[in-house]
C-alpha positions in Angstrom: -58.0 148.5 -24.2 -59.7 151.8 -23.6 -58.8 153.1 -27.0 -60.3 150.0 -28.6 -63.5 150.3 -26.5 -63.6 153.9 -27.6 -63.5 152.9 -31.3 -66.3 150.4 -30.7 -68.3 153.1 -29.0 -67.4 155.9 -31.4 -65.9 158.0 -28.6 -62.9 160.2 -29.1 -60.2 160.0 -26.4 -57.5 162.6 -26.5 -54.1 161.0 -26.0 -51.4 163.7 -25.5 -47.7 163.0 -25.5 -46.7 162.0 -22.0 -43.3 161.5 -20.4 -43.8 158.5 -18.1 -41.8 158.6 -14.9 -41.5 162.4 -15.1 -44.9 163.9 -15.6 -46.7 161.5 -13.3 -44.3 162.5 -10.5 -45.0 166.2 -10.7 -46.9 168.0 -7.9 -49.6 169.2 -10.4 -50.2 165.6 -11.7 -50.3 164.2 -8.2 -52.8 166.9 -7.1 -55.5 165.6 -9.4 -54.3 162.0 -9.5 -52.8 161.3 -6.0 -52.0 157.6 -6.8 -49.7 158.8 -9.6 -51.0 155.9 -11.8 -50.6 155.7 -15.5 -52.6 155.3 -17.7 -55.1 157.8 -16.5 -58.3 159.2 -18.0 -59.1 162.8 -17.2 -62.8 163.3 -16.9 -64.8 166.3 -15.9 -65.4 164.7 -12.6 -61.8 163.7 -11.9 -59.2 161.1 -12.8 -59.8 157.4 -13.5 -56.7 155.2 -13.5 -55.9 151.5 -14.1 -56.3 150.2 -17.7 -59.3 148.0 -17.2 -61.1 150.6 -15.1 -60.6 153.1 -17.8 -61.8 150.6 -20.4 -64.9 149.9 -18.4 -65.6 153.7 -18.0 -65.3 154.1 -21.8 -67.5 151.0 -22.5 -70.2 152.5 -20.2 -70.4 155.6 -22.3 -72.7 153.9 -24.8 -75.1 151.2 -23.7 -76.3 150.5 -27.2 -73.1 148.9 -28.3 -73.4 146.3 -25.5 -69.6 146.2 -24.9 -70.4 145.3 -21.3 -73.0 142.7 -22.3 -76.5 142.9 -23.7 -78.2 141.1 -20.7 -77.5 141.0 -17.0 -76.1 137.5 -17.5 -73.7 138.7 -20.2 -72.7 141.7 -18.1 -71.8 139.2 -15.3 -69.8 137.2 -17.8 -67.9 140.3 -19.0 -67.0 141.2 -15.4 -66.1 137.6 -14.7 -63.7 137.3 -17.6 -62.1 140.7 -17.0 -61.5 139.9 -13.4 -60.2 136.4 -14.4 -57.8 138.0 -16.9 -56.4 140.4 -14.2 -56.3 137.8 -11.4 -55.3 134.7 -13.3 -54.1 135.2 -16.9 -51.9 138.2 -16.4 -50.1 136.9 -13.3 -49.5 133.6 -15.0 -47.8 135.0 -18.1 -46.0 138.0 -16.6 -42.9 136.3 -15.2 -42.2 134.6 -18.6 -43.0 137.7 -20.6 -41.1 140.1 -18.4 -38.0 137.8 -18.4 -38.0 137.5 -22.2 -38.4 141.3 -22.6 -35.5 141.8 -20.1 -37.6 143.5 -17.5 -37.0 140.8 -14.9 -33.8 139.0 -14.0 -33.5 135.6 -15.6 -34.7 132.8 -13.3 -35.4 129.7 -15.4 -37.4 128.1 -12.5 -39.8 131.1 -12.5 -39.9 131.1 -16.3 -40.8 127.4 -16.5 -43.4 127.8 -13.8 -44.9 130.7 -15.7 -45.0 128.7 -18.9 -46.8 125.9 -17.1 -49.3 128.3 -15.4 -49.9 130.1 -18.7 -50.6 126.8 -20.4 -53.2 126.0 -17.7 -54.9 129.3 -18.2 -54.9 128.9 -22.0 -56.4 125.5 -21.6 -59.3 127.0 -19.5 -59.9 129.6 -22.2 -59.6 127.0 -25.0 -62.1 124.7 -23.2 -64.6 127.5 -22.8 -64.2 128.7 -26.4 -64.8 125.2 -27.7 -68.5 125.9 -27.1 -68.6 129.7 -27.4 -67.6 132.2 -30.2 -66.9 135.0 -27.7 -66.4 135.3 -24.0 -69.8 136.8 -23.3 -72.7 136.5 -25.8 -72.5 136.4 -29.5 -70.5 139.5 -30.2 -67.3 141.1 -29.1 -67.5 142.6 -25.6 -65.0 144.3 -23.4 -64.1 140.9 -22.0 -62.8 139.9 -25.4 -61.0 143.2 -26.0 -59.2 142.9 -22.6 -58.3 139.2 -22.9 -57.0 139.7 -26.5 -54.9 142.7 -25.5 -53.4 140.8 -22.6 -52.5 137.9 -24.9 -51.3 140.0 -27.9 -47.7 140.5 -26.8 -47.3 137.1 -25.3 -48.6 135.6 -28.6 -46.3 137.7 -30.6 -43.1 137.3 -28.5 -43.5 134.0 -26.6 -45.9 131.5 -28.0 -44.7 129.9 -31.2 -46.9 127.6 -33.3 -45.9 124.5 -31.3 -46.9 126.2 -28.0 -50.2 127.4 -29.5 -51.1 124.0 -31.1 -53.1 122.5 -28.2 -55.4 125.5 -28.2 -57.3 125.5 -31.5 -60.5 127.1 -30.2 -58.5 129.8 -28.4 -56.6 130.5 -31.6 -59.8 130.7 -33.6 -61.2 133.2 -31.2 -58.0 135.2 -31.0 -57.7 135.4 -34.8 -61.4 136.3 -35.1 -60.9 139.2 -32.6 -57.7 140.6 -34.0 -59.1 140.5 -37.5 -62.3 142.5 -36.9 -63.2 145.0 -39.6 -61.0 148.1 -39.2 -58.6 146.1 -37.0 -60.2 147.5 -33.9 -59.2 144.8 -31.4 -55.5 145.2 -30.7 -54.8 145.2 -34.4 
Protein backbone atom coordinates (compact mmCIF):
# COMPACT_ATOMS: atom_id res chain seq x y z
CA UNK A 1 0.00 0.00 0.00
CA UNK A 2 2.69 2.45 1.01
CA UNK A 3 4.89 1.53 -1.95
CA UNK A 4 1.99 2.16 -4.34
CA UNK A 5 1.24 5.49 -2.66
CA UNK A 6 4.93 6.29 -3.01
CA UNK A 7 4.75 5.59 -6.75
CA UNK A 8 1.78 7.92 -7.13
CA UNK A 9 3.62 10.59 -5.14
CA UNK A 10 6.95 10.00 -6.88
CA UNK A 11 8.60 9.30 -3.54
CA UNK A 12 11.38 6.74 -3.14
CA UNK A 13 11.16 4.37 -0.18
CA UNK A 14 14.18 2.22 0.55
CA UNK A 15 13.13 -1.39 1.18
CA UNK A 16 16.07 -3.34 2.58
CA UNK A 17 16.14 -7.10 3.01
CA UNK A 18 14.53 -7.98 6.32
CA UNK A 19 14.38 -11.24 8.25
CA UNK A 20 10.91 -11.12 9.84
CA UNK A 21 10.64 -12.77 13.22
CA UNK A 22 14.36 -12.32 13.81
CA UNK A 23 15.37 -8.72 13.14
CA UNK A 24 12.20 -7.25 14.63
CA UNK A 25 12.97 -9.11 17.90
CA UNK A 26 16.45 -7.63 18.36
CA UNK A 27 17.21 -5.16 21.14
CA UNK A 28 18.37 -2.58 18.56
CA UNK A 29 15.11 -2.82 16.56
CA UNK A 30 12.96 -2.64 19.69
CA UNK A 31 14.89 0.40 20.92
CA UNK A 32 13.62 2.58 18.04
CA UNK A 33 10.40 0.62 17.43
CA UNK A 34 9.24 -0.62 20.86
CA UNK A 35 6.09 -2.30 19.48
CA UNK A 36 8.26 -4.51 17.27
CA UNK A 37 5.70 -4.12 14.48
CA UNK A 38 6.40 -4.82 10.83
CA UNK A 39 6.07 -3.20 8.39
CA UNK A 40 7.82 -0.14 9.72
CA UNK A 41 8.85 3.10 8.05
CA UNK A 42 11.95 4.71 9.47
CA UNK A 43 11.70 8.49 9.29
CA UNK A 44 14.05 11.18 10.59
CA UNK A 45 11.59 11.74 13.45
CA UNK A 46 11.19 8.06 14.34
CA UNK A 47 9.39 4.88 13.36
CA UNK A 48 5.88 4.62 11.91
CA UNK A 49 4.34 1.14 11.89
CA UNK A 50 1.10 -0.45 10.63
CA UNK A 51 0.59 -0.68 6.89
CA UNK A 52 -2.24 1.83 6.53
CA UNK A 53 -0.53 4.35 8.84
CA UNK A 54 2.61 4.12 6.71
CA UNK A 55 0.53 4.51 3.54
CA UNK A 56 -1.15 7.62 5.00
CA UNK A 57 2.25 9.05 5.94
CA UNK A 58 3.52 8.55 2.41
CA UNK A 59 0.30 9.94 0.88
CA UNK A 60 0.72 13.11 2.99
CA UNK A 61 4.17 13.72 1.55
CA UNK A 62 2.63 15.43 -1.50
CA UNK A 63 -0.69 17.22 -1.31
CA UNK A 64 -0.77 18.01 -5.03
CA UNK A 65 -1.51 14.38 -5.96
CA UNK A 66 -4.67 14.40 -3.81
CA UNK A 67 -4.15 10.79 -2.71
CA UNK A 68 -5.93 11.71 0.51
CA UNK A 69 -8.71 13.55 -1.36
CA UNK A 70 -8.91 16.88 -3.14
CA UNK A 71 -11.52 18.43 -0.81
CA UNK A 72 -12.33 18.10 2.88
CA UNK A 73 -15.30 15.92 1.93
CA UNK A 74 -13.15 13.63 -0.20
CA UNK A 75 -10.58 13.47 2.60
CA UNK A 76 -13.35 12.32 4.92
CA UNK A 77 -14.42 9.70 2.37
CA UNK A 78 -10.83 8.45 2.06
CA UNK A 79 -10.59 8.10 5.85
CA UNK A 80 -14.03 6.48 5.98
CA UNK A 81 -13.19 3.81 3.41
CA UNK A 82 -9.74 3.09 4.87
CA UNK A 83 -11.27 2.65 8.31
CA UNK A 84 -14.07 0.52 6.83
CA UNK A 85 -11.55 -1.72 5.07
CA UNK A 86 -9.63 -2.26 8.32
CA UNK A 87 -12.67 -2.68 10.55
CA UNK A 88 -15.12 -4.47 8.21
CA UNK A 89 -13.62 -5.90 5.03
CA UNK A 90 -10.38 -7.35 6.38
CA UNK A 91 -11.98 -9.09 9.39
CA UNK A 92 -14.70 -10.52 7.15
CA UNK A 93 -12.37 -12.15 4.64
CA UNK A 94 -9.48 -13.12 6.94
CA UNK A 95 -10.82 -16.42 8.37
CA UNK A 96 -11.61 -17.72 4.87
CA UNK A 97 -8.33 -16.55 3.37
CA UNK A 98 -6.16 -17.69 6.29
CA UNK A 99 -7.79 -21.13 6.27
CA UNK A 100 -7.27 -21.60 2.53
CA UNK A 101 -3.64 -20.45 2.84
CA UNK A 102 -3.07 -22.91 5.69
CA UNK A 103 -2.43 -20.23 8.32
CA UNK A 104 -5.47 -21.20 10.41
CA UNK A 105 -6.82 -24.62 11.29
CA UNK A 106 -9.70 -25.76 9.11
CA UNK A 107 -13.05 -24.93 10.67
CA UNK A 108 -15.71 -25.05 7.97
CA UNK A 109 -18.26 -23.23 10.13
CA UNK A 110 -15.86 -20.26 10.38
CA UNK A 111 -15.03 -20.46 6.67
CA UNK A 112 -18.70 -20.43 5.67
CA UNK A 113 -19.40 -17.53 8.03
CA UNK A 114 -16.43 -15.67 6.54
CA UNK A 115 -17.69 -16.29 3.00
CA UNK A 116 -21.09 -14.90 3.98
CA UNK A 117 -19.59 -11.89 5.78
CA UNK A 118 -17.30 -11.21 2.84
CA UNK A 119 -20.23 -11.37 0.41
CA UNK A 120 -22.07 -8.81 2.54
CA UNK A 121 -19.07 -6.46 2.47
CA UNK A 122 -18.65 -6.91 -1.28
CA UNK A 123 -22.33 -6.10 -1.75
CA UNK A 124 -21.83 -2.83 0.13
CA UNK A 125 -18.87 -1.93 -2.08
CA UNK A 126 -20.74 -2.97 -5.21
CA UNK A 127 -23.75 -0.85 -4.27
CA UNK A 128 -21.59 2.20 -3.65
CA UNK A 129 -19.61 1.67 -6.84
CA UNK A 130 -22.79 1.43 -8.94
CA UNK A 131 -22.88 5.23 -8.68
CA UNK A 132 -19.19 6.06 -8.23
CA UNK A 133 -16.09 5.41 -10.30
CA UNK A 134 -13.76 5.48 -7.30
CA UNK A 135 -14.25 5.41 -3.54
CA UNK A 136 -13.60 9.13 -3.07
CA UNK A 137 -13.80 11.67 -5.87
CA UNK A 138 -13.09 11.10 -9.52
CA UNK A 139 -9.57 9.68 -9.33
CA UNK A 140 -7.69 7.01 -7.47
CA UNK A 141 -7.06 7.84 -3.85
CA UNK A 142 -5.42 6.02 -1.01
CA UNK A 143 -8.83 4.52 -0.20
CA UNK A 144 -8.85 2.74 -3.57
CA UNK A 145 -5.25 1.62 -3.17
CA UNK A 146 -5.88 0.13 0.27
CA UNK A 147 -9.18 -1.52 -0.65
CA UNK A 148 -7.74 -3.06 -3.81
CA UNK A 149 -4.67 -4.30 -1.96
CA UNK A 150 -6.87 -5.90 0.69
CA UNK A 151 -8.92 -7.60 -2.02
CA UNK A 152 -6.10 -8.64 -4.35
CA UNK A 153 -5.10 -11.94 -2.72
CA UNK A 154 -8.70 -12.95 -1.88
CA UNK A 155 -9.68 -12.21 -5.51
CA UNK A 156 -6.73 -14.24 -6.72
CA UNK A 157 -7.01 -17.24 -4.39
CA UNK A 158 -10.63 -17.40 -3.19
CA UNK A 159 -13.13 -15.67 -5.42
CA UNK A 160 -13.82 -17.47 -8.66
CA UNK A 161 -15.94 -16.01 -11.46
CA UNK A 162 -19.14 -17.42 -9.97
CA UNK A 163 -18.45 -15.81 -6.59
CA UNK A 164 -17.61 -12.46 -8.26
CA UNK A 165 -20.64 -12.46 -10.60
CA UNK A 166 -23.07 -10.61 -8.28
CA UNK A 167 -20.64 -7.67 -8.04
CA UNK A 168 -20.23 -6.17 -11.53
CA UNK A 169 -19.63 -2.59 -10.34
CA UNK A 170 -17.08 -3.79 -7.80
CA UNK A 171 -15.31 -5.82 -10.50
CA UNK A 172 -15.31 -2.85 -12.91
CA UNK A 173 -13.69 -0.70 -10.21
CA UNK A 174 -11.23 -3.43 -9.21
CA UNK A 175 -10.14 -4.01 -12.82
CA UNK A 176 -9.87 -0.25 -13.41
CA UNK A 177 -7.61 0.11 -10.38
CA UNK A 178 -5.32 -2.86 -10.99
CA UNK A 179 -4.90 -1.89 -14.65
CA UNK A 180 -3.75 1.69 -14.11
CA UNK A 181 -0.94 2.88 -16.35
CA UNK A 182 2.37 1.42 -15.10
CA UNK A 183 0.47 -1.11 -13.00
CA UNK A 184 0.80 1.01 -9.89
CA UNK A 185 -2.17 -0.28 -7.93
CA UNK A 186 -1.23 -3.73 -6.64
CA UNK A 187 -0.28 -4.75 -10.16
